[in-house]
Every structure is written in structure tokens, then in C-alpha cells.
N, C-alpha and C positions, 0 to 999 in steps of 0.2 A: 347909087343903086336905090331903086324904089319899087315897092309893090303897090299897085294901084287898086287891085280888086282880087278877092278870093271868092270862089263860088263852089257850092256843092249842088249837083243836079241829079235828078232821076233821069237815067238815059237808057230806056228800053231798046232792045235790038232793032225793033221796028216801031216807028212812030216818033212823035216830037218829044223833046226833052222838056222837063219842067224844073224850075228853080226851087230848091228846097231851103237853102240858106246862102246868104251872101254878106260880104262886108267890103267897103271901099274907103279909100283914103284919097280924096281928090283935092286936098288942100293946096297942092302946087298949081292948080288951075284957078282962073278967075271965077268969081262967084256966079257970073252970068253964063259961064261955059259948063259948069258942073252937071246940070240936068241933062244936057245933050251928051256929054261924055259918059255919064252913068248909063244912059240908054244904049250908047254905042257898045259899052263894055259888056252889058247884059246880052245884047245881040251877038257880040263876038264870042262870048262864053258859050251860049246855046249853039251857035253854028259849029264851033270846033268840037263841041261834045257830040253832036249828032254825026259828025264825020270822023270820029275816032272809034275804032272797033274795040270791043270788049277785050280787056286784058292788055290793051296797048297804051304806050306812053308816046306822046309826040309834042313837038314845039312848032308853033305856027307864028310867023312874023307878019305884022301888018303895020306899015309905016314905022313909027318909032316904038311900037309895042310888040311884046312877044307874049303869047299865051302858051303856057306849059299845061298840058292836059294829061290827066291820068284817068282812064276809064277802067275802073276795077272790074266791072261786070259782075259775074257771080249771081247769087240769089238776090242780093240787094239792088243790083243794076245801077250802082252809083258812079258818078263821074265827078272829079274835082278839077277846077281850073284856077290857075293863078295868072293874072295879067300884070306884067312888070315892064320895066325898061330893058334895053338890050344889055345893060351892064350887069344885071342880076345873074349870078352863076346858075348853070343848069342843074347840077347835082343837088344843091340845097333846095332848089325849087321842087324837084321831084320827091325829095326827102320830106319836105314840108307837106306836100299833097298826100303822101302815104300816112303820115302821122294824123293829119286832119281827118282823113276818111276813117282811120281806126277809131279815133275819138268820137266821131259823129255816130258810127255804128254802135258803139258801146253805150251812148247816152240817149239816142233817139230810136224809138220803136219803129220797126218796119211798117206797122199798121198805119202810122201817121203819114206815110209818104204820099198816100192818095189825097191828102188834104194839106197842102204845103203851107197854108196860112196858119194852121194850128201848131206848126213846128217852132219850138223855141230852142235855139242853139247859140247862146250869147258868147260861147267860147271862140267862135269864129272871128270876133273882133279882137280878142286877145292874140290869136295867131297872127292876124294882120299886123298888129303893133309889134309883137315880139320878134317876128321874123323879117322885119325891115333890115335887120342885121343878119346877113346869110350865115354867119358863123354860128348863130343859135340853132339853125336848122340842121347843120351837118357837123357831126363830131370830128370827122376827118379833117374838115377845113379848119376847125377850131384848133386841133392839135398842130396842124401845119403853121397856123398863125403864131401859136405859142413858140414853136421851134424857130420861126423866122425872127420873132422878138428876141429869143435867146441869142441867135447869131448876131443880131444888131448890138446887143449888150456886149458880147465878146469882142466884136470889132472895135467898139468904142473904147473898151478897156485897153486893147493893144495899141490903139491910136494914142491914147492918153499917156501911155508909158513913153512912146516915141516922142511925144510933144515936150516932154520934160527934158529932152536933150540926151537921154540915155540911149546908147546904141546896143543892139543885141550882141555885137562883136565884143565890146568891152565887158559886158556882163558875163559872157562865156569865158573870156580870158581870166576874169577875177574870181570865177566861181570855184569854191572848194568841193562842191558836190559832184563836179564832173572830173572823170579821170583824164589823164593826158591823152589817152587813146580816143576818148569821146570828143575832146577838143580838136584833135587832129582830124577826126572824121568830119566834124562841123566845117572846119576850114576848107577841107578838100571838096566837100559837097558844095559849099558856097562858091568856090573857085570854078568848079565844073559847071555849075548853074549860070554863073555870070558870063562865061564864054558863049553860052547858047542863048542868051536873052536877046530879043528882038527890040530894036530901038526905033 
């Protein structure tokens, strides 16, 4: 998963968009290709911004790249674009764009939008680096990953018990914590499940 570029653009409902701030990571391309690729990504970001209605989110694929676009609209008329590979998940991409626009609006004055060269927003580079890992952008995804890791640990623990040669049947038989009725229930359930298993 890779984010190649993040851009914030002024996208008025009518007229051309203008780039206000951008950051890119083109280290995976050869040195001689980077200039052309950066120009293409800027063109791609401007084009999809102009064709995304205010208040709309959309994803546009071009070859091996996907541009996730969020045109916030409103009084600021801002649009954010992330260009990434096809493996980068959609929900974290849009979560990142929302956070980025909120941060930009809080730190950059609206009056400076008319002169993009005067805008200083170094935080965009931090967003690019931090969110190369999509779990940083999406708390739901991070919680799911933590749950998955817990399941893996639990599975490994059960497997390690079985690898030592102990069988669950013998543990149940030797257990003083289980009543005779519970032991009988376990054996009947196992017997019933074994007759229905598919081989």
C-alpha cells in the first residue's frame, strides 16, 4: 500500500481549480521519471477536482493509480485529493482527506487562498508520511487489526497446548472442576459433532 501524493485545491463551482498545498512521495520511481510523474499527478488531481461536485466524495481509477477525492465545498470551496495504489483501502483514504481539510482550514486563513504561493502548510508532508499506514487514518480499521492480532494469539495458544501432546479429551476426564454431568455433555456433544463432520 502506498500513497504517492496528497493535494489541497481551491475548487470553485465554476472555473479552474488551483493548487494550494501538496506533498508527494515518488521514491518508488526512478530519478528520471519523477518529474514527469509529479506533473501527471498534479494534472490528475486538478482534473478530478474540477469534475467532483461540491459535497461529493468519489474514487477515480487511472491505470494502477486511484485518486480519492473529497470536494468539501462550502464557504472555503476546498477539495482534497489523495493519489495512491489500488491496495490502499477506501475508508481510511476518505478519513485522511477529512482530517487534512479540517487541519488546513484551522491553520490557513481563507484570505490567503487567492495567492497560493504565500500559503505555508508543512503539516501536509506529515500526513503523507504518517498515513502510509492506513490504520493510522482509521480508528475502526485499527481496532479490527488489534482484534485480529488477539485472535492470532489465541489460536497460537491453543495450538501450542495441542502440540505438547495433551488432548482435550484427557484433560476433561482428569478435571476435578467439571461435574460428571458436564463431562457427559462434552462427550455426547463431541460424539454428535463427529458423526456430522465432512471428510
